[in-house]
PDB file with SEQRES, HELIX, SHEET and CRYST1 records, atoms N, CA, C and O in Angstrom:
SEQRES   1 A   44  MET LEU ASN ASN TRP GLU ARG LEU ALA LYS VAL ILE GLN          
SEQRES   2 A   44  TYR LEU GLY PHE ASN VAL ASN SER PHE ALA LYS GLU ILE          
SEQRES   3 A   44  GLY LEU THR ARG ALA GLU ARG LEU TYR GLN ILE LYS ARG          
SEQRES   4 A   44  GLY ASN TYR ALA ASN                                          
HELIX    1 AA1 ASN A    4  LEU A   15  1                                  12    
HELIX    2 AA2 VAL A   19  GLU A   25  1                                   7    
HELIX    3 AA3 GLU A   32  ARG A   39  1                                   8    
CRYST1    1.000    1.000    1.000  90.00  90.00  90.00 P 1           1          
ATOM      1  N   MET A   1     -13.458  -8.898  -9.294  1.00  0.00           N  
ATOM      2  CA  MET A   1     -11.996  -8.834  -9.369  1.00  0.00           C  
ATOM      3  C   MET A   1     -11.518  -7.621  -8.576  1.00  0.00           C  
ATOM      4  O   MET A   1     -12.096  -6.537  -8.657  1.00  0.00           O  
ATOM      5  N   LEU A   2     -10.478  -7.824  -7.830  1.00  0.00           N  
ATOM      6  CA  LEU A   2      -9.936  -6.751  -6.992  1.00  0.00           C  
ATOM      7  C   LEU A   2      -8.986  -5.857  -7.791  1.00  0.00           C  
ATOM      8  O   LEU A   2      -8.241  -6.335  -8.648  1.00  0.00           O  
ATOM      9  N   ASN A   3      -9.022  -4.564  -7.502  1.00  0.00           N  
ATOM     10  CA  ASN A   3      -8.056  -3.675  -8.144  1.00  0.00           C  
ATOM     11  C   ASN A   3      -6.744  -3.731  -7.367  1.00  0.00           C  
ATOM     12  O   ASN A   3      -6.654  -4.405  -6.341  1.00  0.00           O  
ATOM     13  N   ASN A   4      -5.730  -3.023  -7.856  1.00  0.00           N  
ATOM     14  CA  ASN A   4      -4.413  -3.052  -7.211  1.00  0.00           C  
ATOM     15  C   ASN A   4      -4.461  -2.663  -5.748  1.00  0.00           C  
ATOM     16  O   ASN A   4      -3.880  -3.338  -4.898  1.00  0.00           O  
ATOM     17  N   TRP A   5      -5.154  -1.574  -5.457  1.00  0.00           N  
ATOM     18  CA  TRP A   5      -5.228  -1.123  -4.071  1.00  0.00           C  
ATOM     19  C   TRP A   5      -5.925  -2.143  -3.185  1.00  0.00           C  
ATOM     20  O   TRP A   5      -5.471  -2.408  -2.072  1.00  0.00           O  
ATOM     21  N   GLU A   6      -7.005  -2.710  -3.657  1.00  0.00           N  
ATOM     22  CA  GLU A   6      -7.751  -3.675  -2.832  1.00  0.00           C  
ATOM     23  C   GLU A   6      -6.874  -4.890  -2.522  1.00  0.00           C  
ATOM     24  O   GLU A   6      -6.896  -5.396  -1.400  1.00  0.00           O  
ATOM     25  N   ARG A   7      -6.110  -5.358  -3.500  1.00  0.00           N  
ATOM     26  CA  ARG A   7      -5.190  -6.484  -3.259  1.00  0.00           C  
ATOM     27  C   ARG A   7      -4.130  -6.095  -2.226  1.00  0.00           C  
ATOM     28  O   ARG A   7      -3.844  -6.846  -1.294  1.00  0.00           O  
ATOM     29  N   LEU A   8      -3.560  -4.912  -2.414  1.00  0.00           N  
ATOM     30  CA  LEU A   8      -2.537  -4.447  -1.490  1.00  0.00           C  
ATOM     31  C   LEU A   8      -3.086  -4.272  -0.078  1.00  0.00           C  
ATOM     32  O   LEU A   8      -2.438  -4.647   0.900  1.00  0.00           O  
ATOM     33  N   ALA A   9      -4.275  -3.705   0.020  1.00  0.00           N  
ATOM     34  CA  ALA A   9      -4.915  -3.482   1.310  1.00  0.00           C  
ATOM     35  C   ALA A   9      -5.162  -4.817   2.030  1.00  0.00           C  
ATOM     36  O   ALA A   9      -5.033  -4.897   3.252  1.00  0.00           O  
ATOM     37  N   LYS A  10      -5.516  -5.855   1.276  1.00  0.00           N  
ATOM     38  CA  LYS A  10      -5.735  -7.170   1.895  1.00  0.00           C  
ATOM     39  C   LYS A  10      -4.431  -7.726   2.446  1.00  0.00           C  
ATOM     40  O   LYS A  10      -4.415  -8.298   3.536  1.00  0.00           O  
ATOM     41  N   VAL A  11      -3.340  -7.566   1.711  1.00  0.00           N  
ATOM     42  CA  VAL A  11      -2.024  -8.020   2.190  1.00  0.00           C  
ATOM     43  C   VAL A  11      -1.635  -7.261   3.448  1.00  0.00           C  
ATOM     44  O   VAL A  11      -1.180  -7.857   4.423  1.00  0.00           O  
ATOM     45  N   ILE A  12      -1.814  -5.948   3.426  1.00  0.00           N  
ATOM     46  CA  ILE A  12      -1.443  -5.129   4.580  1.00  0.00           C  
ATOM     47  C   ILE A  12      -2.277  -5.572   5.791  1.00  0.00           C  
ATOM     48  O   ILE A  12      -1.733  -5.736   6.884  1.00  0.00           O  
ATOM     49  N   GLN A  13      -3.554  -5.760   5.614  1.00  0.00           N  
ATOM     50  CA  GLN A  13      -4.412  -6.190   6.714  1.00  0.00           C  
ATOM     51  C   GLN A  13      -4.031  -7.566   7.202  1.00  0.00           C  
ATOM     52  O   GLN A  13      -3.960  -7.796   8.409  1.00  0.00           O  
ATOM     53  N   TYR A  14      -3.783  -8.487   6.288  1.00  0.00           N  
ATOM     54  CA  TYR A  14      -3.404  -9.851   6.650  1.00  0.00           C  
ATOM     55  C   TYR A  14      -2.137  -9.854   7.497  1.00  0.00           C  
ATOM     56  O   TYR A  14      -2.027 -10.634   8.443  1.00  0.00           O  
ATOM     57  N   LEU A  15      -1.200  -9.010   7.175  1.00  0.00           N  
ATOM     58  CA  LEU A  15       0.056  -8.947   7.902  1.00  0.00           C  
ATOM     59  C   LEU A  15      -0.068  -8.190   9.227  1.00  0.00           C  
ATOM     60  O   LEU A  15       0.854  -8.205  10.041  1.00  0.00           O  
ATOM     61  N   GLY A  16      -1.195  -7.536   9.438  1.00  0.00           N  
ATOM     62  CA  GLY A  16      -1.419  -6.837  10.688  1.00  0.00           C  
ATOM     63  C   GLY A  16      -0.833  -5.433  10.743  1.00  0.00           C  
ATOM     64  O   GLY A  16      -0.638  -4.884  11.828  1.00  0.00           O  
ATOM     65  N   PHE A  17      -0.552  -4.853   9.590  1.00  0.00           N  
ATOM     66  CA  PHE A  17       0.007  -3.508   9.557  1.00  0.00           C  
ATOM     67  C   PHE A  17      -1.082  -2.504   9.221  1.00  0.00           C  
ATOM     68  O   PHE A  17      -2.160  -2.868   8.752  1.00  0.00           O  
ATOM     69  N   ASN A  18      -0.778  -1.210   9.474  1.00  0.00           N  
ATOM     70  CA  ASN A  18      -1.556  -0.157   8.853  1.00  0.00           C  
ATOM     71  C   ASN A  18      -0.719   0.331   7.664  1.00  0.00           C  
ATOM     72  O   ASN A  18       0.405  -0.136   7.481  1.00  0.00           O  
ATOM     73  N   VAL A  19      -1.231   1.241   6.867  1.00  0.00           N  
ATOM     74  CA  VAL A  19      -0.527   1.662   5.657  1.00  0.00           C  
ATOM     75  C   VAL A  19       0.834   2.242   5.980  1.00  0.00           C  
ATOM     76  O   VAL A  19       1.820   1.905   5.325  1.00  0.00           O  
ATOM     77  N   ASN A  20       0.904   3.106   6.978  1.00  0.00           N  
ATOM     78  CA  ASN A  20       2.184   3.737   7.326  1.00  0.00           C  
ATOM     79  C   ASN A  20       3.216   2.742   7.830  1.00  0.00           C  
ATOM     80  O   ASN A  20       4.382   2.815   7.442  1.00  0.00           O  
ATOM     81  N   SER A  21       2.811   1.819   8.683  1.00  0.00           N  
ATOM     82  CA  SER A  21       3.783   0.854   9.188  1.00  0.00           C  
ATOM     83  C   SER A  21       4.221  -0.115   8.111  1.00  0.00           C  
ATOM     84  O   SER A  21       5.371  -0.554   8.095  1.00  0.00           O  
ATOM     85  N   PHE A  22       3.307  -0.454   7.205  1.00  0.00           N  
ATOM     86  CA  PHE A  22       3.668  -1.324   6.083  1.00  0.00           C  
ATOM     87  C   PHE A  22       4.673  -0.619   5.169  1.00  0.00           C  
ATOM     88  O   PHE A  22       5.644  -1.233   4.726  1.00  0.00           O  
ATOM     89  N   ALA A  23       4.445   0.658   4.888  1.00  0.00           N  
ATOM     90  CA  ALA A  23       5.372   1.413   4.061  1.00  0.00           C  
ATOM     91  C   ALA A  23       6.771   1.398   4.667  1.00  0.00           C  
ATOM     92  O   ALA A  23       7.752   1.176   3.957  1.00  0.00           O  
ATOM     93  N   LYS A  24       6.870   1.629   5.955  1.00  0.00           N  
ATOM     94  CA  LYS A  24       8.173   1.603   6.632  1.00  0.00           C  
ATOM     95  C   LYS A  24       8.781   0.210   6.568  1.00  0.00           C  
ATOM     96  O   LYS A  24       9.989   0.066   6.374  1.00  0.00           O  
ATOM     97  N   GLU A  25       7.964  -0.801   6.729  1.00  0.00           N  
ATOM     98  CA  GLU A  25       8.463  -2.178   6.726  1.00  0.00           C  
ATOM     99  C   GLU A  25       9.069  -2.542   5.378  1.00  0.00           C  
ATOM    100  O   GLU A  25      10.033  -3.306   5.328  1.00  0.00           O  
ATOM    101  N   ILE A  26       8.531  -2.015   4.289  1.00  0.00           N  
ATOM    102  CA  ILE A  26       9.055  -2.345   2.973  1.00  0.00           C  
ATOM    103  C   ILE A  26      10.112  -1.324   2.498  1.00  0.00           C  
ATOM    104  O   ILE A  26      10.552  -1.371   1.350  1.00  0.00           O  
ATOM    105  N   GLY A  27      10.503  -0.421   3.377  1.00  0.00           N  
ATOM    106  CA  GLY A  27      11.605   0.468   3.088  1.00  0.00           C  
ATOM    107  C   GLY A  27      11.237   1.841   2.556  1.00  0.00           C  
ATOM    108  O   GLY A  27      12.114   2.578   2.104  1.00  0.00           O  
ATOM    109  N   LEU A  28       9.973   2.200   2.597  1.00  0.00           N  
ATOM    110  CA  LEU A  28       9.580   3.527   2.184  1.00  0.00           C  
ATOM    111  C   LEU A  28       9.641   4.460   3.396  1.00  0.00           C  
ATOM    112  O   LEU A  28       9.302   4.059   4.509  1.00  0.00           O  
ATOM    113  N   THR A  29      10.068   5.685   3.181  1.00  0.00           N  
ATOM    114  CA  THR A  29      10.134   6.610   4.301  1.00  0.00           C  
ATOM    115  C   THR A  29       8.760   7.197   4.605  1.00  0.00           C  
ATOM    116  O   THR A  29       8.492   7.633   5.725  1.00  0.00           O  
ATOM    117  N   ARG A  30       7.890   7.202   3.587  1.00  0.00           N  
ATOM    118  CA  ARG A  30       6.518   7.708   3.775  1.00  0.00           C  
ATOM    119  C   ARG A  30       5.568   6.771   3.029  1.00  0.00           C  
ATOM    120  O   ARG A  30       5.999   6.004   2.168  1.00  0.00           O  
ATOM    121  N   ALA A  31       4.318   6.832   3.350  1.00  0.00           N  
ATOM    122  CA  ALA A  31       3.312   6.005   2.721  1.00  0.00           C  
ATOM    123  C   ALA A  31       2.749   6.613   1.460  1.00  0.00           C  
ATOM    124  O   ALA A  31       1.829   6.062   0.855  1.00  0.00           O  
ATOM    125  N   GLU A  32       3.303   7.762   1.057  1.00  0.00           N  
ATOM    126  CA  GLU A  32       2.742   8.484  -0.114  1.00  0.00           C  
ATOM    127  C   GLU A  32       2.673   7.602  -1.357  1.00  0.00           C  
ATOM    128  O   GLU A  32       1.692   7.673  -2.098  1.00  0.00           O  
ATOM    129  N   ARG A  33       3.673   6.786  -1.603  1.00  0.00           N  
ATOM    130  CA  ARG A  33       3.634   5.922  -2.806  1.00  0.00           C  
ATOM    131  C   ARG A  33       2.463   4.946  -2.721  1.00  0.00           C  
ATOM    132  O   ARG A  33       1.846   4.645  -3.742  1.00  0.00           O  
ATOM    133  N   LEU A  34       2.152   4.455  -1.551  1.00  0.00           N  
ATOM    134  CA  LEU A  34       1.026   3.542  -1.396  1.00  0.00           C  
ATOM    135  C   LEU A  34      -0.287   4.249  -1.646  1.00  0.00           C  
ATOM    136  O   LEU A  34      -1.199   3.686  -2.252  1.00  0.00           O  
ATOM    137  N   TYR A  35      -0.386   5.506  -1.172  1.00  0.00           N  
ATOM    138  CA  TYR A  35      -1.595   6.255  -1.425  1.00  0.00           C  
ATOM    139  C   TYR A  35      -1.741   6.603  -2.908  1.00  0.00           C  
ATOM    140  O   TYR A  35      -2.859   6.740  -3.405  1.00  0.00           O  
ATOM    141  N   GLN A  36      -0.612   6.746  -3.620  1.00  0.00           N  
ATOM    142  CA  GLN A  36      -0.667   6.962  -5.058  1.00  0.00           C  
ATOM    143  C   GLN A  36      -1.267   5.738  -5.743  1.00  0.00           C  
ATOM    144  O   GLN A  36      -2.046   5.877  -6.687  1.00  0.00           O  
ATOM    145  N   ILE A  37      -0.917   4.560  -5.282  1.00  0.00           N  
ATOM    146  CA  ILE A  37      -1.521   3.331  -5.812  1.00  0.00           C  
ATOM    147  C   ILE A  37      -3.012   3.371  -5.548  1.00  0.00           C  
ATOM    148  O   ILE A  37      -3.806   3.036  -6.428  1.00  0.00           O  
ATOM    149  N   LYS A  38      -3.406   3.778  -4.349  1.00  0.00           N  
ATOM    150  CA  LYS A  38      -4.824   3.830  -4.014  1.00  0.00           C  
ATOM    151  C   LYS A  38      -5.574   4.759  -4.974  1.00  0.00           C  
ATOM    152  O   LYS A  38      -6.692   4.467  -5.399  1.00  0.00           O  
ATOM    153  N   ARG A  39      -4.942   5.868  -5.301  1.00  0.00           N  
ATOM    154  CA  ARG A  39      -5.589   6.847  -6.218  1.00  0.00           C  
ATOM    155  C   ARG A  39      -5.472   6.435  -7.682  1.00  0.00           C  
ATOM    156  O   ARG A  39      -6.067   7.074  -8.550  1.00  0.00           O  
ATOM    157  N   GLY A  40      -4.703   5.362  -7.972  1.00  0.00           N  
ATOM    158  CA  GLY A  40      -4.553   4.925  -9.337  1.00  0.00           C  
ATOM    159  C   GLY A  40      -3.370   5.543 -10.053  1.00  0.00           C  
ATOM    160  O   GLY A  40      -3.226   5.382 -11.265  1.00  0.00           O  
ATOM    161  N   ASN A  41      -2.525   6.244  -9.324  1.00  0.00           N  
ATOM    162  CA  ASN A  41      -1.317   6.890  -9.886  1.00  0.00           C  
ATOM    163  C   ASN A  41      -0.108   6.069  -9.551  1.00  0.00           C  
ATOM    164  O   ASN A  41       0.668   6.444  -8.672  1.00  0.00           O  
ATOM    165  N   TYR A  42       0.076   4.961 -10.223  1.00  0.00           N  
ATOM    166  CA  TYR A  42       1.183   4.090  -9.858  1.00  0.00           C  
ATOM    167  C   TYR A  42       2.122   3.811 -11.035  1.00  0.00           C  
ATOM    168  O   TYR A  42       2.712   2.733 -11.111  1.00  0.00           O  
ATOM    169  N   ALA A  43       2.264   4.753 -11.936  1.00  0.00           N  
ATOM    170  CA  ALA A  43       3.200   4.604 -13.045  1.00  0.00           C  
ATOM    171  C   ALA A  43       4.630   4.650 -12.501  1.00  0.00           C  
ATOM    172  O   ALA A  43       4.903   5.300 -11.492  1.00  0.00           O  
ATOM    173  N   ASN A  44       5.500   3.977 -13.162  1.00  0.00           N  
ATOM    174  CA  ASN A  44       6.912   3.912 -12.717  1.00  0.00           C  
ATOM    175  C   ASN A  44       7.550   5.242 -12.820  1.00  0.00           C  
ATOM    176  O   ASN A  44       8.728   5.388 -12.493  1.00  0.00           O  
TER     177      ASN A  44                                                      
END                                                                             
């Protein structure tokens, strides 16, 4: 079973983005929130 980051990484890869470009595409100014997910710090 994939964890949250692994699922997100697969979506990013499938869409042809890197983490930074994906963050910008979804409206984030920085990819820091995505890296927080990677580290397991994704509380609201």
